[in-house]
C-alpha positions as CSV (number, residue, x, y, z in Angstrom):
1,M,211.4,33.4,248.2
2,A,214.7,34.0,246.6
3,P,214.8,33.0,242.9
4,S,217.7,30.5,243.4
5,E,215.9,28.8,246.3
6,P,214.0,25.6,245.4
7,A,210.3,25.7,246.4
8,P,208.7,22.7,248.0
9,P,206.5,20.7,245.7
10,P,202.9,22.0,245.6
11,E,201.7,18.6,246.8
12,D,203.6,18.8,250.1
13,P,200.8,18.8,252.7
14,R,202.9,20.9,255.0
15,L,202.8,23.7,252.5
16,A,199.0,23.6,252.5
17,D,199.1,23.6,256.3
18,A,201.4,26.6,256.4
19,R,199.2,28.5,254.0
20,E,196.1,27.7,256.0
21,D,197.8,28.7,259.2
22,L,198.8,32.1,257.6
23,A,195.2,32.6,256.4
24,R,193.6,31.6,259.6
25,T,195.9,33.2,262.2
26,T,197.1,36.3,260.5
27,L,195.2,37.3,257.3
28,A,191.7,36.5,258.6
29,E,192.0,39.6,260.9
30,L,192.5,41.9,257.9
31,P,189.3,43.3,256.4
32,D,189.9,42.9,252.7
33,A,192.3,41.8,249.9
34,F,194.1,45.2,249.7
35,S,194.9,45.1,253.5
36,R,196.2,41.5,253.0
37,L,198.3,42.6,250.1
38,A,199.8,45.5,252.0
39,Y,200.5,43.2,255.0
40,L,202.1,40.5,252.9
41,A,204.2,43.0,251.0
42,S,205.4,44.4,254.4
43,L,206.8,41.0,255.2
44,R,209.1,40.9,252.2
45,D,212.7,42.2,252.4
46,I,213.0,43.8,248.9
47,A,216.8,43.4,249.0
48,T,216.5,39.6,249.1
49,D,212.8,38.9,248.2
50,R,212.6,36.8,251.4
51,Y,209.7,37.1,253.7
52,V,210.1,37.5,257.5
53,H,207.5,35.8,259.6
54,W,208.9,34.4,262.8
55,G,205.8,32.3,263.7
56,L,205.6,30.5,260.4
57,E,209.3,29.9,260.2
58,E,209.3,28.5,263.8
59,T,206.4,26.2,263.0
60,Y,207.1,25.1,259.4
61,G,210.7,25.9,258.8
62,P,212.1,28.7,256.6
63,E,211.6,27.0,253.2
64,L,207.9,26.2,253.8
65,A,207.3,29.6,255.4
66,Q,208.8,31.4,252.4
67,A,206.8,29.3,249.9
68,A,203.6,29.7,251.8
69,I,203.9,33.5,252.1
70,A,205.1,33.9,248.5
71,R,202.3,31.9,247.0
72,T,199.7,33.6,249.2
73,H,201.1,37.0,248.3
74,Q,200.8,36.1,244.6
75,E,197.3,34.7,245.1
76,V,196.1,37.8,246.9
77,F,197.7,40.1,244.3
78,R,196.0,38.2,241.4
79,L,192.6,38.2,243.2
80,L,192.8,42.0,243.7
81,C,193.9,42.5,240.1
82,A,190.9,40.5,238.9
83,A,188.5,42.7,241.0
84,P,186.7,45.6,239.4
85,V,188.5,48.9,239.7
86,S,185.6,50.2,241.8
87,E,186.2,47.4,244.3
88,L,190.0,48.2,244.3
89,A,189.1,51.8,244.9
90,A,186.8,51.0,247.8
91,Q,189.4,48.9,249.5
92,I,192.2,51.4,249.0
93,R,189.9,54.2,250.4
94,R,189.1,52.1,253.5
95,F,192.9,51.3,253.9
96,L,193.8,55.0,253.7
97,A,191.0,56.0,256.0
98,G,192.4,53.7,258.6
99,R,195.7,55.5,258.7
100,E,196.4,58.1,261.4
101,D,196.0,61.1,259.0
102,G,193.4,59.5,256.8
103,G,196.2,58.3,254.5
104,R,197.2,61.7,253.1
105,V,200.9,61.2,253.7
106,L,200.9,57.6,252.3
107,L,198.9,58.7,249.3
108,K,201.4,61.5,248.6
109,N,204.3,59.1,249.0
110,W,202.8,56.6,246.7
111,Q,202.3,59.4,244.1
112,R,205.8,60.8,244.6
113,D,208.0,57.7,244.7
114,F,205.8,55.0,243.2
115,S,206.4,52.9,246.2
116,Y,203.0,51.2,245.6
117,N,205.0,49.0,243.2
118,L,206.4,47.3,246.3
119,L,202.9,45.8,246.9
120,A,203.4,43.4,244.0
121,P,205.0,40.1,244.8
122,A,208.1,38.8,243.1
123,G,207.5,36.5,240.2
124,I,204.5,38.4,238.8
125,D,204.3,38.6,235.1
126,E,205.0,42.1,233.7
127,L,201.6,42.3,232.1
128,E,199.9,41.6,235.4
129,L,202.1,44.2,237.1
130,E,201.3,46.8,234.4
131,N,197.6,46.1,234.8
132,F,197.9,46.7,238.6
133,R,199.9,49.9,238.1
134,I,197.3,51.4,235.7
135,N,194.4,50.6,238.0
136,F,196.3,51.7,241.1
137,E,197.3,55.0,239.5
138,A,193.7,55.7,238.4
139,V,192.5,55.0,242.0
140,M,195.2,57.3,243.4
141,A,194.3,60.1,241.0
142,A,190.6,59.8,242.0
143,A,191.6,59.7,245.7
144,A,193.8,62.8,245.3
145,L,190.9,64.7,243.6
146,H,188.5,63.6,246.3
147,S,190.8,64.8,249.1
148,G,191.6,68.1,247.4
149,E,195.3,67.3,246.9
């Protein structure tokens, strides 16, 4: 959601419905929190911080869709940040293993250009973001060692 755009109040029942719809119809198909985080991040246009999800926008309108995705993105990010590093590592390994080349190119790109920072949602506190970066970089280093890179 763009910073200047007002968010619907949290007590709006349609927001809860939109979040439930997103969780039930889209995110439930993904195996773990890291896969959900990567998916949610892929919906965000980094130039505008707006999320693009045609189905939610058609059903709930653009404002509720934005709020639902943004809040879910933050929630999944925080859930993953609270997980033990070993769990983060296991989820990232599974995510990479599911890529066509075993994730080698993606891992190299993450290491080269720090694009893993784009997984974090807008509005995350700098301390939370730094915690994520530290843990993610440790996991990447271990994955690179494991793959012989």
